[in-house]
PDB file of the backbone (N, CA, C, O) and the ligand in Angstrom, with CONECT records:
HET     ZN  A 101       1
ATOM      1  N   MET A   1     166.610 123.140 136.679  1.00  0.00           N
ATOM      2  CA  MET A   1     167.053 124.475 136.206  1.00  0.00           C
ATOM      3  C   MET A   1     166.482 124.675 134.815  1.00  0.00           C
ATOM      4  O   MET A   1     166.662 123.850 133.919  1.00  0.00           O
ATOM      5  N   ILE A   2     165.768 125.826 134.657  1.00  0.00           N
ATOM      6  CA  ILE A   2     165.267 126.217 133.422  1.00  0.00           C
ATOM      7  C   ILE A   2     165.810 127.454 132.926  1.00  0.00           C
ATOM      8  O   ILE A   2     165.795 128.433 133.672  1.00  0.00           O
ATOM      9  N   ASP A   3     166.310 127.543 131.712  1.00  0.00           N
ATOM     10  CA  ASP A   3     166.981 128.673 131.216  1.00  0.00           C
ATOM     11  C   ASP A   3     166.787 128.890 129.743  1.00  0.00           C
ATOM     12  O   ASP A   3     167.256 128.084 128.939  1.00  0.00           O
ATOM     13  N   GLY A   4     166.086 129.988 129.344  1.00  0.00           N
ATOM     14  CA  GLY A   4     165.844 130.291 127.989  1.00  0.00           C
ATOM     15  C   GLY A   4     164.705 129.485 127.341  1.00  0.00           C
ATOM     16  O   GLY A   4     164.604 129.343 126.122  1.00  0.00           O
ATOM     17  N   LEU A   5     163.873 128.978 128.225  1.00  0.00           N
ATOM     18  CA  LEU A   5     162.687 128.254 127.858  1.00  0.00           C
ATOM     19  C   LEU A   5     161.421 129.258 127.742  1.00  0.00           C
ATOM     20  O   LEU A   5     161.201 130.052 128.657  1.00  0.00           O
ATOM     21  N   ALA A   6     160.674 129.208 126.703  1.00  0.00           N
ATOM     22  CA  ALA A   6     159.494 130.051 126.666  1.00  0.00           C
ATOM     23  C   ALA A   6     158.278 129.173 126.410  1.00  0.00           C
ATOM     24  O   ALA A   6     158.410 128.023 125.990  1.00  0.00           O
ATOM     25  N   GLY A   7     157.063 129.732 126.670  1.00  0.00           N
ATOM     26  CA  GLY A   7     155.929 129.049 126.425  1.00  0.00           C
ATOM     27  C   GLY A   7     155.173 129.652 125.311  1.00  0.00           C
ATOM     28  O   GLY A   7     155.134 130.881 125.239  1.00  0.00           O
ATOM     29  N   VAL A   8     154.550 128.906 124.408  1.00  0.00           N
ATOM     30  CA  VAL A   8     153.676 129.395 123.378  1.00  0.00           C
ATOM     31  C   VAL A   8     152.356 128.593 123.473  1.00  0.00           C
ATOM     32  O   VAL A   8     152.307 127.441 123.903  1.00  0.00           O
ATOM     33  N   LYS A   9     151.294 129.298 123.037  1.00  0.00           N
ATOM     34  CA  LYS A   9     149.940 128.597 123.135  1.00  0.00           C
ATOM     35  C   LYS A   9     149.734 127.940 121.766  1.00  0.00           C
ATOM     36  O   LYS A   9     149.880 128.600 120.738  1.00  0.00           O
ATOM     37  N   ASN A  10     149.419 126.733 121.746  1.00  0.00           N
ATOM     38  CA  ASN A  10     149.062 126.054 120.564  1.00  0.00           C
ATOM     39  C   ASN A  10     147.613 126.280 120.131  1.00  0.00           C
ATOM     40  O   ASN A  10     146.906 126.998 120.837  1.00  0.00           O
ATOM     41  N   SER A  11     147.138 125.743 119.067  1.00  0.00           N
ATOM     42  CA  SER A  11     145.834 126.081 118.566  1.00  0.00           C
ATOM     43  C   SER A  11     144.660 125.586 119.565  1.00  0.00           C
ATOM     44  O   SER A  11     143.526 126.064 119.511  1.00  0.00           O
ATOM     45  N   ALA A  12     145.003 124.691 120.379  1.00  0.00           N
ATOM     46  CA  ALA A  12     144.077 124.234 121.375  1.00  0.00           C
ATOM     47  C   ALA A  12     144.117 124.980 122.663  1.00  0.00           C
ATOM     48  O   ALA A  12     143.441 124.633 123.632  1.00  0.00           O
ATOM     49  N   GLY A  13     144.981 126.092 122.667  1.00  0.00           N
ATOM     50  CA  GLY A  13     145.025 126.945 123.886  1.00  0.00           C
ATOM     51  C   GLY A  13     145.970 126.327 125.016  1.00  0.00           C
ATOM     52  O   GLY A  13     146.073 126.882 126.110  1.00  0.00           O
ATOM     53  N   THR A  14     146.582 125.275 124.734  1.00  0.00           N
ATOM     54  CA  THR A  14     147.496 124.735 125.682  1.00  0.00           C
ATOM     55  C   THR A  14     148.871 125.357 125.534  1.00  0.00           C
ATOM     56  O   THR A  14     149.349 125.662 124.442  1.00  0.00           O
ATOM     57  N   ILE A  15     149.494 125.529 126.733  1.00  0.00           N
ATOM     58  CA  ILE A  15     150.877 125.953 126.734  1.00  0.00           C
ATOM     59  C   ILE A  15     151.854 124.869 126.330  1.00  0.00           C
ATOM     60  O   ILE A  15     151.883 123.786 126.915  1.00  0.00           O
ATOM     61  N   VAL A  16     152.659 125.176 125.313  1.00  0.00           N
ATOM     62  CA  VAL A  16     153.699 124.187 124.927  1.00  0.00           C
ATOM     63  C   VAL A  16     154.992 124.933 125.048  1.00  0.00           C
ATOM     64  O   VAL A  16     155.027 126.160 124.951  1.00  0.00           O
ATOM     65  N   PHE A  17     156.078 124.184 125.264  1.00  0.00           N
ATOM     66  CA  PHE A  17     157.376 124.808 125.501  1.00  0.00           C
ATOM     67  C   PHE A  17     158.114 125.045 124.172  1.00  0.00           C
ATOM     68  O   PHE A  17     157.945 124.309 123.200  1.00  0.00           O
ATOM     69  N   ALA A  18     158.892 126.044 124.175  1.00  0.00           N
ATOM     70  CA  ALA A  18     159.637 126.339 122.967  1.00  0.00           C
ATOM     71  C   ALA A  18     160.930 127.087 123.346  1.00  0.00           C
ATOM     72  O   ALA A  18     161.016 127.645 124.440  1.00  0.00           O
ATOM     73  N   CYS A  19     161.909 127.102 122.477  1.00  0.00           N
ATOM     74  CA  CYS A  19     163.118 127.937 122.709  1.00  0.00           C
ATOM     75  C   CYS A  19     162.693 129.433 122.590  1.00  0.00           C
ATOM     76  O   CYS A  19     161.995 129.822 121.654  1.00  0.00           O
ATOM     77  N   SER A  20     163.131 130.229 123.547  1.00  0.00           N
ATOM     78  CA  SER A  20     162.783 131.601 123.615  1.00  0.00           C
ATOM     79  C   SER A  20     163.473 132.401 122.438  1.00  0.00           C
ATOM     80  O   SER A  20     163.029 133.497 122.098  1.00  0.00           O
ATOM     81  N   LYS A  21     164.489 131.868 121.870  1.00  0.00           N
ATOM     82  CA  LYS A  21     165.221 132.628 120.802  1.00  0.00           C
ATOM     83  C   LYS A  21     164.681 132.165 119.499  1.00  0.00           C
ATOM     84  O   LYS A  21     164.400 133.062 118.704  1.00  0.00           O
ATOM     85  N   CYS A  22     164.485 130.957 119.133  1.00  0.00           N
ATOM     86  CA  CYS A  22     164.006 130.554 117.802  1.00  0.00           C
ATOM     87  C   CYS A  22     162.603 129.929 117.766  1.00  0.00           C
ATOM     88  O   CYS A  22     162.088 129.518 116.726  1.00  0.00           O
ATOM     89  N   ARG A  23     162.033 129.889 118.948  1.00  0.00           N
ATOM     90  CA  ARG A  23     160.663 129.321 119.069  1.00  0.00           C
ATOM     91  C   ARG A  23     160.505 128.012 118.438  1.00  0.00           C
ATOM     92  O   ARG A  23     159.448 127.667 117.909  1.00  0.00           O
ATOM     93  N   THR A  24     161.562 127.276 118.492  1.00  0.00           N
ATOM     94  CA  THR A  24     161.504 125.826 118.012  1.00  0.00           C
ATOM     95  C   THR A  24     161.213 124.980 119.224  1.00  0.00           C
ATOM     96  O   THR A  24     161.667 125.200 120.347  1.00  0.00           O
ATOM     97  N   TYR A  25     160.362 123.933 118.868  1.00  0.00           N
ATOM     98  CA  TYR A  25     160.036 122.987 120.055  1.00  0.00           C
ATOM     99  C   TYR A  25     161.256 122.225 120.447  1.00  0.00           C
ATOM    100  O   TYR A  25     161.957 121.705 119.578  1.00  0.00           O
ATOM    101  N   PRO A  26     161.542 122.134 121.708  1.00  0.00           N
ATOM    102  CA  PRO A  26     162.787 121.468 122.167  1.00  0.00           C
ATOM    103  C   PRO A  26     162.608 119.936 122.192  1.00  0.00           C
ATOM    104  O   PRO A  26     161.496 119.410 122.147  1.00  0.00           O
ATOM    105  N   ASP A  27     163.759 119.256 122.266  1.00  0.00           N
ATOM    106  CA  ASP A  27     163.821 117.809 122.358  1.00  0.00           C
ATOM    107  C   ASP A  27     164.244 117.445 123.701  1.00  0.00           C
ATOM    108  O   ASP A  27     165.045 118.145 124.320  1.00  0.00           O
ATOM    109  N   HIS A  28     163.723 116.343 124.195  1.00  0.00           N
ATOM    110  CA  HIS A  28     164.225 115.766 125.504  1.00  0.00           C
ATOM    111  C   HIS A  28     165.520 115.007 125.115  1.00  0.00           C
ATOM    112  O   HIS A  28     165.633 114.329 124.094  1.00  0.00           O
ATOM    113  N   ALA A  29     166.515 115.207 126.080  1.00  0.00           N
ATOM    114  CA  ALA A  29     167.838 114.560 125.772  1.00  0.00           C
ATOM    115  C   ALA A  29     168.496 114.199 127.081  1.00  0.00           C
ATOM    116  O   ALA A  29     168.085 114.634 128.156  1.00  0.00           O
ATOM    117  N   TYR A  30     169.496 113.417 126.961  1.00  0.00           N
ATOM    118  CA  TYR A  30     170.247 113.053 128.182  1.00  0.00           C
ATOM    119  C   TYR A  30     171.659 113.638 128.003  1.00  0.00           C
ATOM    120  O   TYR A  30     172.171 113.759 126.890  1.00  0.00           O
ATOM    121  N   GLY A  31     172.256 113.989 129.132  1.00  0.00           N
ATOM    122  CA  GLY A  31     173.586 114.493 129.093  1.00  0.00           C
ATOM    123  C   GLY A  31     174.354 114.099 130.357  1.00  0.00           C
ATOM    124  O   GLY A  31     173.778 113.683 131.362  1.00  0.00           O
ATOM    125  N   ALA A  32     175.629 114.243 130.267  1.00  0.00           N
ATOM    126  CA  ALA A  32     176.518 114.047 131.412  1.00  0.00           C
ATOM    127  C   ALA A  32     177.582 115.093 131.549  1.00  0.00           C
ATOM    128  O   ALA A  32     178.720 114.932 131.109  1.00  0.00           O
ATOM    129  N   PRO A  33     177.154 116.230 132.208  1.00  0.00           N
ATOM    130  CA  PRO A  33     178.192 117.288 132.391  1.00  0.00           C
ATOM    131  C   PRO A  33     179.406 116.911 133.169  1.00  0.00           C
ATOM    132  O   PRO A  33     180.526 117.352 132.911  1.00  0.00           O
ATOM    133  N   ASN A  34     179.131 116.055 134.155  1.00  0.00           N
ATOM    134  CA  ASN A  34     180.236 115.546 134.921  1.00  0.00           C
ATOM    135  C   ASN A  34     180.292 114.064 134.653  1.00  0.00           C
ATOM    136  O   ASN A  34     179.290 113.438 134.307  1.00  0.00           O
ATOM    137  N   LYS A  35     181.443 113.526 134.812  1.00  0.00           N
ATOM    138  CA  LYS A  35     181.731 112.138 134.523  1.00  0.00           C
ATOM    139  C   LYS A  35     180.690 111.127 135.075  1.00  0.00           C
ATOM    140  O   LYS A  35     180.284 110.210 134.362  1.00  0.00           O
ATOM    141  N   ASP A  36     180.274 111.296 136.312  1.00  0.00           N
ATOM    142  CA  ASP A  36     179.417 110.270 136.940  1.00  0.00           C
ATOM    143  C   ASP A  36     177.965 110.765 137.034  1.00  0.00           C
ATOM    144  O   ASP A  36     177.135 110.099 137.653  1.00  0.00           O
ATOM    145  N   GLN A  37     177.653 111.886 136.452  1.00  0.00           N
ATOM    146  CA  GLN A  37     176.293 112.326 136.716  1.00  0.00           C
ATOM    147  C   GLN A  37     175.521 112.459 135.386  1.00  0.00           C
ATOM    148  O   GLN A  37     175.894 113.222 134.495  1.00  0.00           O
ATOM    149  N   LEU A  38     174.425 111.678 135.299  1.00  0.00           N
ATOM    150  CA  LEU A  38     173.576 111.715 134.233  1.00  0.00           C
ATOM    151  C   LEU A  38     172.501 112.747 134.451  1.00  0.00           C
ATOM    152  O   LEU A  38     171.913 112.759 135.533  1.00  0.00           O
ATOM    153  N   VAL A  39     172.208 113.586 133.539  1.00  0.00           N
ATOM    154  CA  VAL A  39     171.225 114.566 133.716  1.00  0.00           C
ATOM    155  C   VAL A  39     170.152 114.533 132.623  1.00  0.00           C
ATOM    156  O   VAL A  39     170.444 114.094 131.510  1.00  0.00           O
ATOM    157  N   TYR A  40     168.950 114.971 132.892  1.00  0.00           N
ATOM    158  CA  TYR A  40     167.908 115.112 131.866  1.00  0.00           C
ATOM    159  C   TYR A  40     167.856 116.513 131.349  1.00  0.00           C
ATOM    160  O   TYR A  40     167.785 117.461 132.132  1.00  0.00           O
ATOM    161  N   MET A  41     167.889 116.669 130.058  1.00  0.00           N
ATOM    162  CA  MET A  41     167.831 118.018 129.469  1.00  0.00           C
ATOM    163  C   MET A  41     166.775 118.136 128.489  1.00  0.00           C
ATOM    164  O   MET A  41     166.196 117.167 127.997  1.00  0.00           O
ATOM    165  N   LEU A  42     166.513 119.485 128.187  1.00  0.00           N
ATOM    166  CA  LEU A  42     165.664 119.810 127.174  1.00  0.00           C
ATOM    167  C   LEU A  42     166.470 120.736 126.278  1.00  0.00           C
ATOM    168  O   LEU A  42     166.961 121.770 126.731  1.00  0.00           O
ATOM    169  N   VAL A  43     166.612 120.359 124.972  1.00  0.00           N
ATOM    170  CA  VAL A  43     167.525 120.975 124.089  1.00  0.00           C
ATOM    171  C   VAL A  43     166.843 121.455 122.818  1.00  0.00           C
ATOM    172  O   VAL A  43     166.069 120.726 122.197  1.00  0.00           O
ATOM    173  N   CYS A  44     167.132 122.650 122.456  1.00  0.00           N
ATOM    174  CA  CYS A  44     166.540 123.263 121.207  1.00  0.00           C
ATOM    175  C   CYS A  44     167.094 122.531 120.038  1.00  0.00           C
ATOM    176  O   CYS A  44     168.306 122.368 119.905  1.00  0.00           O
ATOM    177  N   GLN A  45     166.161 122.061 119.137  1.00  0.00           N
ATOM    178  CA  GLN A  45     166.593 121.328 117.974  1.00  0.00           C
ATOM    179  C   GLN A  45     167.341 122.225 116.948  1.00  0.00           C
ATOM    180  O   GLN A  45     168.108 121.723 116.126  1.00  0.00           O
ATOM    181  N   LYS A  46     167.112 123.510 117.009  1.00  0.00           N
ATOM    182  CA  LYS A  46     167.612 124.375 116.018  1.00  0.00           C
ATOM    183  C   LYS A  46     168.931 125.009 116.407  1.00  0.00           C
ATOM    184  O   LYS A  46     169.901 124.946 115.652  1.00  0.00           O
ATOM    185  N   CYS A  47     168.973 125.634 117.610  1.00  0.00           N
ATOM    186  CA  CYS A  47     170.312 126.276 117.954  1.00  0.00           C
ATOM    187  C   CYS A  47     171.103 125.567 118.915  1.00  0.00           C
ATOM    188  O   CYS A  47     172.202 126.002 119.261  1.00  0.00           O
ATOM    189  N   GLY A  48     170.566 124.386 119.419  1.00  0.00           N
ATOM    190  CA  GLY A  48     171.323 123.496 120.193  1.00  0.00           C
ATOM    191  C   GLY A  48     171.462 123.966 121.661  1.00  0.00           C
ATOM    192  O   GLY A  48     172.175 123.351 122.455  1.00  0.00           O
ATOM    193  N   ARG A  49     170.788 125.033 121.989  1.00  0.00           N
ATOM    194  CA  ARG A  49     170.910 125.578 123.377  1.00  0.00           C
ATOM    195  C   ARG A  49     170.234 124.644 124.363  1.00  0.00           C
ATOM    196  O   ARG A  49     169.204 124.046 124.053  1.00  0.00           O
ATOM    197  N   THR A  50     170.818 124.516 125.568  1.00  0.00           N
ATOM    198  CA  THR A  50     170.132 123.721 126.641  1.00  0.00           C
ATOM    199  C   THR A  50     169.115 124.606 127.263  1.00  0.00           C
ATOM    200  O   THR A  50     169.482 125.668 127.765  1.00  0.00           O
ATOM    201  N   LEU A  51     167.839 124.246 127.270  1.00  0.00           N
ATOM    202  CA  LEU A  51     166.852 125.061 127.790  1.00  0.00           C
ATOM    203  C   LEU A  51     166.447 124.622 129.222  1.00  0.00           C
ATOM    204  O   LEU A  51     165.769 125.331 129.965  1.00  0.00           O
ATOM    205  N   GLY A  52     166.900 123.449 129.533  1.00  0.00           N
ATOM    206  CA  GLY A  52     166.587 123.023 130.925  1.00  0.00           C
ATOM    207  C   GLY A  52     167.445 121.845 131.265  1.00  0.00           C
ATOM    208  O   GLY A  52     167.869 121.134 130.354  1.00  0.00           O
ATOM    209  N   GLU A  53     167.734 121.588 132.531  1.00  0.00           N
ATOM    210  CA  GLU A  53     168.623 120.606 133.019  1.00  0.00           C
ATOM    211  C   GLU A  53     168.240 120.082 134.354  1.00  0.00           C
ATOM    212  O   GLU A  53     168.122 120.868 135.294  1.00  0.00           O
ATOM    213  N   TRP A  54     168.040 118.833 134.501  1.00  0.00           N
ATOM    214  CA  TRP A  54     167.578 118.315 135.791  1.00  0.00           C
ATOM    215  C   TRP A  54     168.262 117.021 136.159  1.00  0.00           C
ATOM    216  O   TRP A  54     168.764 116.296 135.301  1.00  0.00           O
ATOM    217  N   VAL A  55     168.275 116.738 137.472  1.00  0.00           N
ATOM    218  CA  VAL A  55     168.964 115.527 137.946  1.00  0.00           C
ATOM    219  C   VAL A  55     167.964 114.327 137.902  1.00  0.00           C
ATOM    220  O   VAL A  55     168.400 113.177 137.953  1.00  0.00           O
ATOM    221  N   SER A  56     166.647 114.580 137.810  1.00  0.00           N
ATOM    222  CA  SER A  56     165.723 113.424 137.763  1.00  0.00           C
ATOM    223  C   SER A  56     164.566 113.833 136.918  1.00  0.00           C
ATOM    224  O   SER A  56     164.323 115.016 136.677  1.00  0.00           O
ATOM    225  N   THR A  57     163.810 112.772 136.444  1.00  0.00           N
ATOM    226  CA  THR A  57     162.617 113.072 135.644  1.00  0.00           C
ATOM    227  C   THR A  57     161.578 113.710 136.614  1.00  0.00           C
ATOM    228  O   THR A  57     160.835 114.594 136.188  1.00  0.00           O
ATOM    229  N   GLU A  58     161.507 113.296 137.883  1.00  0.00           N
ATOM    230  CA  GLU A  58     160.539 113.871 138.787  1.00  0.00           C
ATOM    231  C   GLU A  58     160.708 115.374 138.917  1.00  0.00           C
ATOM    232  O   GLU A  58     159.756 116.154 138.915  1.00  0.00           O
ATOM    233  N   GLN A  59     162.055 115.748 139.037  1.00  0.00           N
ATOM    234  CA  GLN A  59     162.274 117.137 139.242  1.00  0.00           C
ATOM    235  C   GLN A  59     161.932 117.919 137.936  1.00  0.00           C
ATOM    236  O   GLN A  59     161.418 119.037 137.973  1.00  0.00           O
ATOM    237  N   ARG A  60     162.256 117.247 136.741  1.00  0.00           N
ATOM    238  CA  ARG A  60     161.957 117.920 135.459  1.00  0.00           C
ATOM    239  C   ARG A  60     160.422 118.141 135.391  1.00  0.00           C
ATOM    240  O   ARG A  60     159.965 119.236 135.065  1.00  0.00           O
ATOM    241  N   GLU A  61     159.666 117.126 135.690  1.00  0.00           N
ATOM    242  CA  GLU A  61     158.215 117.226 135.515  1.00  0.00           C
ATOM    243  C   GLU A  61     157.652 118.312 136.448  1.00  0.00           C
ATOM    244  O   GLU A  61     156.742 119.053 136.078  1.00  0.00           O
ATOM    245  N   LYS A  62     158.203 118.387 137.642  1.00  0.00           N
ATOM    246  CA  LYS A  62     157.718 119.323 138.608  1.00  0.00           C
ATOM    247  C   LYS A  62     157.987 120.786 138.162  1.00  0.00           C
ATOM    248  O   LYS A  62     157.109 121.648 138.169  1.00  0.00           O
ATOM    249  N   GLU A  63     159.329 121.007 137.754  1.00  0.00           N
ATOM    250  CA  GLU A  63     159.659 122.284 137.362  1.00  0.00           C
ATOM    251  C   GLU A  63     158.905 122.774 136.106  1.00  0.00           C
ATOM    252  O   GLU A  63     158.493 123.930 136.012  1.00  0.00           O
ATOM    253  N   LEU A  64     158.742 121.823 135.132  1.00  0.00           N
ATOM    254  CA  LEU A  64     158.085 122.195 133.922  1.00  0.00           C
ATOM    255  C   LEU A  64     156.624 122.527 134.135  1.00  0.00           C
ATOM    256  O   LEU A  64     156.051 123.397 133.480  1.00  0.00           O
ATOM    257  N   ARG A  65     156.003 121.750 135.141  1.00  0.00           N
ATOM    258  CA  ARG A  65     154.640 122.080 135.559  1.00  0.00           C
ATOM    259  C   ARG A  65     154.478 123.412 136.075  1.00  0.00           C
ATOM    260  O   ARG A  65     153.568 124.146 135.690  1.00  0.00           O
ATOM    261  N   GLU A  66     155.376 123.763 136.978  1.00  0.00           N
ATOM    262  CA  GLU A  66     155.323 125.090 137.616  1.00  0.00           C
ATOM    263  C   GLU A  66     155.601 126.195 136.635  1.00  0.00           C
ATOM    264  O   GLU A  66     154.985 127.260 136.681  1.00  0.00           O
ATOM    265  N   PHE A  67     156.532 125.934 135.750  1.00  0.00           N
ATOM    266  CA  PHE A  67     156.917 126.922 134.707  1.00  0.00           C
ATOM    267  C   PHE A  67     155.651 127.155 133.843  1.00  0.00           C
ATOM    268  O   PHE A  67     155.304 128.301 133.556  1.00  0.00           O
ATOM    269  N   ALA A  68     154.975 126.084 133.438  1.00  0.00           N
ATOM    270  CA  ALA A  68     153.779 126.357 132.526  1.00  0.00           C
ATOM    271  C   ALA A  68     152.683 127.147 133.230  1.00  0.00           C
ATOM    272  O   ALA A  68     151.902 127.820 132.556  1.00  0.00           O
ATOM    273  N   LYS A  69     152.595 127.094 134.523  1.00  0.00           N
ATOM    274  CA  LYS A  69     151.628 127.921 135.308  1.00  0.00           C
ATOM    275  C   LYS A  69     151.972 129.402 135.229  1.00  0.00           C
ATOM    276  O   LYS A  69     151.090 130.247 135.083  1.00  0.00           O
ATOM    277  N   ARG A  70     153.216 129.697 135.321  1.00  0.00           N
ATOM    278  CA  ARG A  70     153.576 131.108 135.564  1.00  0.00           C
ATOM    279  C   ARG A  70     154.114 131.775 134.324  1.00  0.00           C
ATOM    280  O   ARG A  70     154.296 132.992 134.349  1.00  0.00           O
ATOM    281  N   VAL A  71     154.393 131.045 133.198  1.00  0.00           N
ATOM    282  CA  VAL A  71     155.047 131.656 132.002  1.00  0.00           C
ATOM    283  C   VAL A  71     153.957 132.526 131.290  1.00  0.00           C
ATOM    284  O   VAL A  71     152.773 132.194 131.237  1.00  0.00           O
ATOM    285  N   GLU A  72     154.437 133.595 130.785  1.00  0.00           N
ATOM    286  CA  GLU A  72     153.629 134.417 129.945  1.00  0.00           C
ATOM    287  C   GLU A  72     153.803 133.965 128.444  1.00  0.00           C
ATOM    288  O   GLU A  72     154.885 134.176 127.896  1.00  0.00           O
ATOM    289  N   PRO A  73     152.819 133.375 127.789  1.00  0.00           N
ATOM    290  CA  PRO A  73     153.006 132.791 126.502  1.00  0.00           C
ATOM    291  C   PRO A  73     153.427 133.892 125.476  1.00  0.00           C
ATOM    292  O   PRO A  73     152.903 135.005 125.493  1.00  0.00           O
ATOM    293  N   LEU A  74     154.383 133.539 124.592  1.00  0.00           N
ATOM    294  CA  LEU A  74     154.633 134.349 123.447  1.00  0.00           C
ATOM    295  C   LEU A  74     153.491 134.351 122.496  1.00  0.00           C
ATOM    296  O   LEU A  74     152.789 133.346 122.380  1.00  0.00           O
ATOM    297  N   THR A  75     153.252 135.526 121.750  1.00  0.00           N
ATOM    298  CA  THR A  75     152.305 135.532 120.820  1.00  0.00           C
ATOM    299  C   THR A  75     152.773 135.544 119.427  1.00  0.00           C
ATOM    300  O   THR A  75     151.961 135.550 118.503  1.00  0.00           O
TER     301      THR A  75
HETATM  302 ZN    ZN A 101     166.763 127.713 119.754  1.00  0.00          ZN2+
END
């Protein structure tokens, strides 16, 4: 699940992920929304918003890869 994540182009022309609100680069984090479920998250370092949440790293990598292909980079 991706929510509030944006893409920006770095100086090398590569898409990197950022918070769509503050354009801060997110941190990878772990969380447990339910007692027995560990999830992988992408969290904005500045506003603390959860930008993505996945049940496995495989799912995270797959979704982020697809997101990078279709995102319109912020300028
Ligand atoms: Zn933010």
